[in-house]
Backbone as CSV, one residue per row, in Angstrom:
resi,resn,N_x,N_y,N_z,CA_x,CA_y,CA_z,C_x,C_y,C_z
1,MET,0.540,-0.895,-0.003,0.400,-0.074,0.011,1.328,1.128,-0.200
2,ASN,0.372,2.396,-0.401,0.995,3.332,-0.077,1.396,3.747,0.353
3,SER,2.385,4.204,1.258,2.897,4.875,2.462,1.942,6.282,3.010
4,TYR,1.994,7.132,2.091,1.804,8.361,1.675,0.237,9.222,2.522
5,TYR,-0.351,8.334,1.571,-1.493,8.956,2.297,-2.252,7.898,3.315
6,ARG,-1.306,8.329,4.507,-1.650,7.928,6.196,-1.925,8.768,6.943
7,GLY,-2.060,8.537,8.610,-1.454,9.957,9.531,-2.087,11.242,8.492
8,ARG,-1.143,12.091,9.395,-0.581,12.831,9.181,-1.049,14.051,7.069
9,GLN,-0.836,12.771,7.155,0.080,13.343,5.434,-2.259,13.209,5.153
10,ALA,-2.297,12.158,5.695,-3.842,12.242,5.125,-5.061,13.099,5.970
11,ASP,-4.243,13.685,7.102,-5.123,14.596,7.337,-5.173,15.865,7.611
12,GLN,-3.984,16.110,6.301,-4.059,17.749,5.711,-3.324,17.335,4.384
13,TYR,-4.764,16.304,3.573,-4.293,15.871,1.735,-5.482,17.310,2.065
14,ASP,-6.688,17.861,1.622,-6.768,17.957,1.677,-6.448,19.938,1.117
15,GLN,-5.570,20.138,2.371,-5.058,21.785,2.720,-4.086,21.430,1.414
16,HIS,-3.355,20.344,1.708,-1.498,20.583,1.293,-1.894,20.604,-0.276
17,TRP,-2.946,20.021,-1.450,-3.228,19.813,-2.401,-3.947,20.774,-2.700
18,ARG,-4.698,21.529,-2.428,-5.769,22.723,-2.715,-6.009,22.851,-3.907
19,LYS,-5.291,23.920,-4.444,-5.194,24.353,-5.670,-5.371,23.290,-7.037
20,TYR,-4.770,21.904,-6.184,-4.283,20.397,-7.625,-5.121,20.258,-8.038
21,THR,-5.688,19.801,-6.132,-7.278,19.449,-6.596,-8.152,19.830,-7.207
22,GLN,-8.659,21.642,-6.695,-9.953,22.682,-7.568,-10.060,22.278,-8.910
23,GLU,-7.877,22.240,-9.723,-8.116,22.073,-11.105,-9.015,21.331,-11.843
24,THR,-7.924,19.931,-10.986,-8.444,18.281,-11.093,-9.402,18.084,-11.445
25,LEU,-10.182,18.734,-10.534,-11.986,17.706,-9.901,-12.803,19.332,-11.167
26,ALA,-12.488,20.529,-11.477,-13.349,21.068,-12.133,-12.777,20.588,-13.712
27,ALA,-11.630,19.794,-14.022,-11.459,19.190,-15.680,-12.097,17.735,-14.996
28,THR,-12.084,16.746,-14.424,-12.904,16.316,-14.049,-14.099,16.242,-14.683
29,SER,-15.119,17.353,-14.108,-16.279,17.498,-13.716,-16.815,17.599,-15.034
30,ALA,-15.882,18.136,-15.496,-15.753,18.909,-17.386,-16.431,17.917,-17.767
31,MET,-15.349,16.769,-18.003,-15.628,15.143,-18.617,-17.064,14.591,-18.626
32,ILE,-18.060,14.401,-17.295,-18.726,13.611,-17.265,-20.370,14.335,-17.696
33,ASN,-20.565,13.704,-18.186,-21.838,13.730,-19.039,-23.102,13.732,-17.803
34,TYR,-23.213,15.008,-17.833,-24.416,14.584,-15.934,-26.032,14.675,-16.467
35,GLU,-26.112,14.768,-17.842,-27.056,14.662,-18.557,-27.487,13.270,-18.222
36,ALA,-26.604,12.381,-18.458,-26.708,10.622,-18.708,-27.171,10.939,-17.741
37,LEU,-26.734,11.051,-16.916,-27.307,10.679,-15.237,-27.882,10.912,-14.824
38,HIS,-28.717,11.738,-15.292,-30.154,13.037,-15.199,-31.013,11.101,-15.955
39,GLN,-31.195,11.519,-16.476,-31.860,10.916,-17.847,-31.591,9.122,-17.237
40,VAL,-31.117,8.389,-16.524,-31.230,6.974,-16.022,-32.299,7.254,-14.814
41,ALA,-32.793,7.405,-14.348,-33.253,7.676,-13.450,-35.147,7.919,-14.419
42,ALA,-35.276,8.403,-15.320,-36.293,8.442,-15.149,-36.749,7.539,-16.965
43,GLN,-35.788,6.843,-17.039,-35.239,5.815,-18.371,-35.473,4.509,-17.848
44,ARG,-34.472,4.132,-16.904,-34.673,3.143,-16.138,-35.393,3.118,-14.536
45,LYS,-35.966,3.681,-14.645,-36.988,3.931,-12.812,-35.935,3.600,-12.182
46,ARG,-34.445,3.788,-12.321,-34.360,3.668,-11.059,-32.597,4.849,-10.006
47,PRO,-32.353,5.537,-9.054,-31.522,6.477,-9.398,-29.854,6.384,-10.261
48,ALA,-29.037,7.008,-10.180,-27.942,6.622,-11.035,-27.250,5.964,-10.959
49,ARG,-25.919,5.601,-10.483,-24.959,4.267,-9.747,-23.567,4.493,-9.619
50,VAL,-23.077,5.129,-8.969,-21.959,6.080,-8.687,-20.549,5.504,-8.275
51,LEU,-19.723,4.876,-8.873,-18.057,4.427,-7.975,-17.143,5.813,-8.284
52,ASP,-16.652,5.764,-7.358,-15.335,6.744,-6.915,-13.952,6.068,-6.856
53,VAL,-13.468,5.605,-7.497,-12.249,4.702,-7.347,-10.557,5.440,-7.300
54,ALA,-10.215,5.338,-5.663,-9.582,5.833,-4.965,-9.958,6.864,-4.403
55,CYS,-11.369,6.808,-4.027,-11.868,7.909,-3.858,-10.795,8.958,-3.120
56,GLY,-10.304,9.115,-1.988,-9.203,9.821,-1.444,-10.746,10.219,-0.182
57,THR,-10.410,11.542,0.196,-11.233,12.886,0.822,-12.345,12.448,1.089
58,GLY,-12.622,12.169,-0.045,-14.369,11.975,-0.717,-15.014,13.573,-1.711
59,ILE,-13.965,14.520,-1.520,-14.251,15.659,-2.366,-15.125,15.514,-4.124
60,LEU,-14.686,14.878,-4.495,-15.237,14.069,-6.040,-17.172,13.738,-5.430
61,LEU,-16.487,12.657,-4.370,-18.541,12.179,-4.268,-19.085,12.869,-4.022
62,HIS,-18.796,14.948,-2.933,-19.368,15.215,-2.037,-19.972,15.930,-3.853
63,HIS,-19.310,15.955,-4.930,-19.295,17.017,-6.211,-20.266,16.422,-6.912
64,LEU,-20.690,15.236,-6.704,-21.046,14.332,-7.591,-22.870,14.094,-6.660
65,LEU,-22.471,14.083,-5.879,-24.092,14.351,-5.284,-24.382,16.039,-5.546
66,GLU,-23.720,16.471,-5.113,-24.999,18.128,-5.456,-24.937,18.416,-7.060
67,HIS,-23.891,17.637,-7.257,-24.784,18.155,-8.558,-25.626,16.796,-9.188
68,VAL,-25.550,16.025,-8.623,-26.995,14.825,-9.624,-28.012,14.111,-8.039
69,PRO,-28.365,15.297,-7.138,-28.672,14.833,-6.159,-29.596,12.819,-6.157
70,GLY,-29.357,12.352,-5.332,-30.326,11.179,-5.005,-29.228,9.808,-5.812
71,ILE,-28.349,10.477,-6.411,-27.319,8.796,-6.439,-26.850,7.517,-5.982
72,GLU,-26.962,6.403,-6.346,-26.794,5.783,-5.013,-25.183,5.186,-5.253
73,ALA,-24.134,6.689,-4.802,-22.808,6.640,-4.462,-21.637,6.174,-3.961
74,SER,-20.800,5.157,-4.001,-20.358,4.532,-3.500,-18.600,4.982,-3.440
75,GLY,-17.514,4.369,-2.363,-16.535,4.738,-2.899,-15.904,4.109,-1.913
76,VAL,-14.139,3.091,-3.152,-12.862,2.841,-2.558,-11.737,3.400,-2.362
77,ASP,-11.615,3.114,-1.558,-9.419,3.065,-1.379,-8.735,2.412,-1.103
78,GLU,-7.455,2.976,-0.989,-6.533,1.895,0.057,-6.278,2.171,1.582
79,SER,-6.291,3.665,1.365,-5.843,4.215,2.568,-7.285,3.982,3.666
80,ARG,-7.402,3.600,4.441,-8.112,4.115,5.946,-8.550,4.967,6.657
81,ASP,-7.037,5.402,6.408,-6.817,7.443,6.936,-8.046,8.017,5.901
82,MET,-7.747,8.192,4.716,-7.699,9.060,3.810,-9.849,8.990,3.442
83,LEU,-9.587,7.420,3.728,-11.383,7.220,4.057,-12.065,7.669,5.045
84,VAL,-11.194,7.992,6.274,-11.812,8.450,7.413,-11.564,9.492,7.138
85,GLN,-10.892,10.807,6.304,-11.477,11.541,5.829,-12.596,11.969,5.219
86,ALA,-12.436,10.924,4.182,-13.899,10.549,3.032,-15.119,11.046,4.104
87,ARG,-15.092,10.272,4.951,-17.036,9.916,5.640,-16.868,11.566,6.023
88,GLU,-16.102,12.065,6.540,-15.595,13.786,7.203,-17.108,14.939,6.499
89,THR,-15.784,14.497,5.200,-16.786,14.810,4.059,-18.154,14.872,3.826
90,LEU,-18.396,13.417,3.777,-19.604,13.247,3.553,-20.441,12.907,4.780
91,ASN,-20.550,13.656,5.793,-20.302,13.181,6.989,-22.590,13.651,7.375
92,ASN,-23.194,14.606,6.130,-24.753,14.736,5.640,-25.022,14.008,4.764
93,GLN,-24.273,13.284,4.212,-24.435,11.635,3.220,-24.565,10.485,3.872
94,PRO,-25.727,9.859,4.121,-24.873,8.341,5.408,-24.835,7.247,4.997
95,HIS,-25.669,7.771,3.293,-26.552,6.042,2.163,-25.264,6.294,1.561
96,VAL,-23.914,6.712,1.710,-22.912,6.969,0.353,-22.551,5.582,1.123
97,ARG,-21.244,4.366,0.036,-20.739,3.824,0.570,-19.091,3.903,0.405
98,LEU,-18.493,3.565,1.425,-17.502,3.429,1.736,-16.566,1.853,1.432
99,GLU,-15.846,1.966,1.058,-14.698,0.562,1.584,-13.439,0.735,0.552
100,GLN,-12.917,-0.150,1.904,-11.582,0.061,1.938,-11.066,-1.247,1.413
101,ALA,-9.446,-1.197,0.340,-9.411,-2.661,-0.343,-7.336,-1.702,-1.079
102,ASP,-6.649,-2.882,-1.549,-5.801,-2.887,-2.235,-5.891,-2.706,-3.929
103,LEU,-6.331,-1.945,-3.804,-6.791,-1.526,-5.940,-5.442,-2.363,-6.612
104,ASN,-3.879,-2.780,-6.494,-3.622,-3.025,-6.726,-3.749,-5.348,-6.806
105,GLN,-4.671,-5.474,-6.480,-4.457,-6.620,-6.290,-6.194,-6.875,-6.733
106,GLY,-5.983,-8.186,-7.645,-7.248,-8.415,-8.770,-8.091,-8.901,-6.975
107,GLY,-9.125,-8.771,-8.109,-11.289,-9.157,-7.032,-11.461,-8.301,-6.140
108,TRP,-10.546,-6.853,-5.585,-11.325,-5.630,-4.968,-12.734,-5.518,-5.849
109,ALA,-12.747,-5.688,-6.695,-14.236,-4.817,-7.586,-15.168,-6.081,-7.201
110,ARG,-15.002,-7.187,-6.302,-16.065,-8.215,-6.460,-16.945,-7.132,-4.810
111,LEU,-16.614,-6.769,-4.087,-16.796,-5.971,-3.060,-18.238,-5.054,-3.331
112,PHE,-18.499,-4.815,-5.103,-19.118,-4.043,-4.677,-20.301,-4.906,-5.465
113,SER,-21.668,-4.110,-6.545,-22.826,-5.582,-6.900,-22.274,-6.082,-7.596
114,ALA,-23.058,-7.012,-8.000,-22.993,-7.271,-9.177,-22.638,-6.573,-10.543
115,PRO,-21.481,-7.592,-11.304,-20.788,-6.389,-12.843,-21.968,-5.617,-13.535
116,SER,-21.882,-4.895,-14.772,-22.633,-4.295,-15.272,-23.003,-3.399,-14.671
117,SER,-22.861,-2.652,-13.046,-23.508,-2.101,-12.196,-23.782,-0.697,-12.358
118,PHE,-23.262,0.387,-12.338,-22.355,1.793,-13.176,-22.546,2.191,-13.903
119,ASP,-23.260,3.685,-13.619,-23.512,4.160,-14.458,-22.473,5.443,-14.506
120,LEU,-21.451,5.703,-13.583,-19.996,6.160,-13.682,-19.526,5.318,-12.705
121,ILE,-18.186,5.340,-13.752,-17.303,5.232,-12.562,-16.100,6.234,-13.145
122,THR,-15.305,6.573,-11.770,-14.500,7.781,-11.666,-12.789,7.202,-11.204
123,CYS,-11.393,7.670,-12.060,-10.767,7.550,-11.507,-10.397,8.574,-11.366
124,THR,-9.139,9.016,-10.085,-8.364,10.105,-10.454,-7.185,10.493,-9.213
125,ASN,-6.499,10.769,-10.014,-5.017,10.874,-9.130,-4.494,9.939,-9.073
126,ALA,-4.935,8.819,-9.191,-4.235,7.787,-9.034,-3.274,6.677,-10.432
127,LEU,-3.643,6.841,-10.578,-3.109,5.630,-12.049,-2.561,5.323,-12.236
128,HIS,-1.269,6.822,-11.727,0.054,6.635,-11.965,0.491,5.283,-10.892
129,ASP,0.027,4.826,-10.015,-0.258,4.339,-8.213,-0.414,2.714,-9.041
130,ILE,-0.960,2.485,-9.994,-1.526,1.004,-10.465,-0.086,0.334,-11.473
131,ALA,0.471,-0.767,-10.526,1.493,-1.579,-11.319,0.692,-2.066,-12.340
132,ASP,0.038,-2.431,-13.158,-0.881,-3.027,-13.671,-2.154,-2.308,-14.756
133,PRO,-1.734,-1.155,-15.480,-3.466,-0.502,-15.758,-3.992,-0.816,-16.943
134,VAL,-3.420,-1.747,-17.042,-4.810,-3.129,-18.438,-5.731,-3.523,-17.320
135,THR,-4.727,-4.738,-16.585,-6.309,-5.711,-16.110,-6.245,-4.262,-14.573
136,PHE,-6.075,-3.097,-14.443,-6.788,-2.583,-13.939,-8.520,-1.825,-14.135
137,LEU,-7.991,-1.300,-15.281,-9.038,-0.151,-16.420,-10.566,-1.997,-16.813
138,ALA,-9.242,-3.361,-17.102,-10.344,-4.465,-17.462,-11.514,-4.121,-16.625
139,GLU,-10.783,-3.665,-14.494,-11.357,-4.589,-14.175,-12.631,-3.843,-14.036
140,LEU,-12.019,-2.487,-14.261,-13.302,-1.159,-14.337,-14.275,-1.609,-15.104
141,ARG,-14.185,-1.883,-16.733,-15.082,-1.370,-17.306,-15.896,-3.220,-16.986
142,THR,-15.318,-4.294,-16.221,-16.690,-5.103,-15.827,-17.446,-4.884,-14.611
143,LEU,-17.402,-3.851,-14.251,-18.062,-3.337,-13.215,-19.300,-2.115,-13.842
144,LEU,-18.630,-1.440,-15.413,-19.495,-0.724,-15.814,-20.588,-1.231,-16.340
145,ARG,-22.166,-0.235,-16.410,-22.428,-1.555,-17.002,-22.640,-1.056,-19.306
146,PRO,-23.724,-1.371,-20.117,-23.349,-1.060,-21.836,-24.199,0.318,-21.342
147,GLY,-23.156,0.901,-21.879,-23.421,2.191,-22.100,-23.548,3.916,-21.316
148,GLY,-23.068,3.135,-20.012,-22.698,4.078,-18.735,-20.346,4.555,-19.331
149,GLN,-20.350,5.775,-17.934,-18.430,6.388,-18.393,-18.417,6.252,-17.189
150,LEU,-16.775,5.849,-17.682,-15.498,5.728,-17.042,-15.342,6.831,-17.125
151,VAL,-14.417,8.380,-16.565,-13.836,9.174,-16.351,-13.026,8.600,-15.953
152,VAL,-11.331,9.279,-16.020,-10.382,8.968,-14.939,-9.649,9.920,-16.117
153,GLU,-8.319,10.700,-14.600,-7.518,12.072,-14.942,-6.653,11.279,-13.728
154,ASP,-5.820,11.444,-14.810,-4.265,12.153,-13.704,-2.689,13.237,-14.163
155,PHE,-2.106,12.885,-13.412,-0.663,13.841,-13.863,-0.306,12.998,-15.138
156,ALA,1.059,13.575,-15.825,1.173,12.916,-16.835,3.056,13.326,-17.273
157,PRO,3.577,13.303,-17.561,5.025,12.718,-17.687,5.482,14.583,-18.487
158,ARG,6.738,14.977,-17.946,6.610,16.374,-18.409,8.031,16.123,-18.776
159,ARG,8.469,16.824,-20.160,10.109,16.892,-20.989,11.031,17.517,-19.677
160,PRO,12.233,17.319,-19.891,13.055,16.517,-20.211,12.723,14.880,-19.548
161,ILE,12.664,13.478,-20.219,12.549,12.519,-19.415,13.026,12.499,-18.294
162,TRP,14.746,12.574,-19.192,15.247,11.968,-17.503,15.254,13.047,-16.601
163,LEU,14.744,14.697,-16.610,14.676,14.323,-14.820,13.683,13.750,-14.506
164,TRP,12.242,13.653,-15.774,11.186,13.165,-15.456,11.874,12.167,-14.308
165,ALA,12.151,11.392,-15.612,12.069,10.312,-14.478,13.396,9.940,-13.451
166,VAL,14.057,10.826,-12.869,14.648,11.318,-11.112,13.922,11.905,-10.762
167,PHE,12.273,12.229,-10.984,11.614,12.700,-10.131,10.257,11.832,-9.593
168,GLU,10.058,10.539,-10.692,9.447,9.317,-10.175,10.704,8.779,-9.581
169,ARG,11.479,8.211,-9.514,11.879,8.107,-8.062,12.418,8.413,-6.441
170,LEU,12.522,10.058,-7.026,11.876,10.720,-6.012,10.173,10.005,-5.411
171,LEU,9.228,10.223,-6.247,8.552,9.417,-5.938,8.008,8.386,-4.763
172,ARG,8.826,7.482,-5.841,8.669,5.639,-5.425,9.281,5.681,-4.082
173,ARG,10.732,6.815,-3.911,10.923,6.011,-2.414,10.458,7.334,-0.722
174,VAL,9.549,7.954,-1.451,8.493,9.035,-0.947,7.501,8.271,-0.386
175,GLU,6.432,7.370,-1.516,5.577,7.148,-1.532,5.479,5.431,-1.544
176,THR,6.611,5.102,-1.494,6.706,3.941,-1.124,5.765,2.761,-2.058
177,ALA,5.770,3.725,-2.899,5.187,2.780,-3.869,5.598,2.811,-5.504
178,SER,4.634,1.813,-6.410,5.067,1.908,-8.161,4.906,3.174,-8.226
179,VAL,5.449,4.083,-8.359,4.930,5.236,-9.533,5.648,5.920,-11.354
180,HIS,4.257,5.799,-11.653,4.943,5.942,-12.920,3.992,6.704,-13.641
181,ALA,4.260,7.542,-13.953,2.730,8.651,-15.269,3.083,7.704,-16.375
182,LEU,1.647,8.480,-16.832,1.351,8.067,-18.191,0.679,9.063,-18.968
183,THR,1.590,8.681,-20.228,0.645,10.206,-21.314,-0.345,10.075,-21.593
184,LEU,-0.865,10.956,-22.435,-3.267,10.998,-22.569,-2.293,9.227,-23.511
185,ALA,-1.392,9.661,-24.440,-1.932,8.882,-25.791,-1.795,7.000,-24.896
186,GLU,-0.629,7.083,-23.829,-0.351,5.871,-23.194,-1.793,5.253,-22.470
187,ALA,-2.502,6.421,-21.969,-3.922,5.789,-21.339,-4.517,5.729,-21.881
188,GLN,-4.818,6.081,-22.913,-6.292,5.774,-24.121,-5.407,4.108,-24.514
189,ALA,-4.453,3.949,-24.870,-3.763,2.769,-25.257,-4.754,1.722,-24.064
190,CYS,-4.300,1.947,-22.918,-4.489,1.070,-21.886,-6.033,0.682,-21.852
191,CYS,-6.548,1.613,-22.587,-8.007,1.808,-22.386,-8.399,1.513,-23.255
192,GLU,-7.677,0.526,-24.436,-8.162,0.327,-25.736,-8.117,-1.176,-25.207
193,GLN,-6.424,-1.237,-24.738,-6.318,-3.140,-24.835,-7.579,-3.718,-23.204
194,ALA,-7.316,-2.997,-22.610,-8.872,-3.028,-21.278,-10.541,-3.469,-21.935
195,GLY,-10.433,-3.124,-23.909,-12.214,-3.145,-24.149,-12.569,-2.198,-24.074
196,LEU,-11.900,-0.912,-23.949,-12.411,0.766,-22.770,-12.562,1.482,-25.054
197,GLY,-13.776,1.862,-25.198,-13.606,2.739,-26.455,-12.951,4.138,-25.813
198,VAL,-12.217,5.365,-25.648,-12.124,6.623,-25.387,-13.205,7.486,-25.833
199,SER,-14.747,8.312,-25.762,-14.681,9.182,-26.844,-14.359,10.163,-26.378
200,ALA,-13.581,11.032,-25.577,-13.650,12.670,-25.076,-12.215,12.074,-24.461
201,LYS,-11.066,12.914,-24.972,-9.897,13.299,-24.259,-9.522,14.939,-24.536
202,LYS,-8.688,14.925,-23.208,-8.149,15.887,-23.239,-6.715,16.049,-22.310
203,LYS,-5.567,17.323,-22.801,-4.761,16.978,-21.846,-4.967,18.692,-20.626
204,LEU,-4.385,19.010,-19.760,-4.255,19.619,-18.653,-3.266,20.046,-18.336
205,VAL,-2.749,21.222,-18.411,-1.863,22.189,-17.733,-2.746,22.440,-16.375
206,ILE,-2.259,21.692,-15.451,-2.670,22.238,-13.144,-1.850,23.144,-13.154
207,ASP,-0.742,23.395,-13.354,-0.260,24.670,-12.832,1.290,25.064,-13.427
208,TRP,2.936,25.483,-13.310,3.661,25.505,-14.223,4.959,23.769,-14.028
209,PHE,3.791,23.335,-13.280,4.765,22.232,-12.897,3.660,20.605,-13.456
210,TRP,2.691,20.998,-12.919,2.211,19.949,-13.146,0.738,19.435,-13.668
211,HIS,1.424,18.826,-14.971,0.437,18.854,-16.058,-0.643,17.749,-16.058
212,GLY,-1.271,17.220,-16.691,-2.088,16.032,-17.018,-3.408,16.106,-18.041
213,TRP,-4.405,14.607,-18.010,-4.541,14.539,-18.701,-6.381,14.158,-18.260
214,VAL,-7.130,14.208,-19.267,-8.260,13.705,-18.447,-8.912,12.770,-19.619
215,LEU,-10.161,11.805,-20.017,-10.471,11.200,-20.391,-12.083,10.370,-20.445
216,ARG,-12.943,9.886,-21.666,-14.340,9.409,-20.727,-13.984,7.946,-22.011
217,ALA,-14.529,7.428,-21.182,-14.381,5.913,-21.631,-15.895,4.851,-21.494
218,GLY,-16.275,3.967,-22.028,-17.353,2.963,-21.813,-17.414,1.989,-22.942
């Protein structure tokens, strides 16, 4: 498990990463087809079902619940300490389901509903920590209903590549976990290998250092 998101780091995560989170949350939100989520209730006679993978402190789930009230919301994260923060963020939403699981171990998706059950799955700022992104994305695909949407966002490697490689080695020491950022083209290729079709994509400039990407697949 990534050791960075425990204890004090988890307690102060939102404070330390406020600007970064605001920028990536806005980009992720802009990629979500909210109209499709609103239509689920009318067309399928049930609330839209949403899963946030690597939900962290619960900010994205809180945002989704504000935009589409009444959704059936779930979140999963590796860090119990981050989930404590998520429960505080979502303390006025008692029916949100939060689970702890190692996302680098296969089979974690069995924690949730039957296959093909979620109308939206989100995964933000986490794919760089996944050792086998194709297998991971394929597991997400099994949870996505036909016609559903998967929105993935993450930071991207920067040039010069040799300097970025040094930075990634430093991150591995800090996080004590595998760290490998993907380019947008690499992320799209991983989605396609996992059986997902990418319908929209965008590169991001988060600030002077952090660049990233966001895509929607299904």
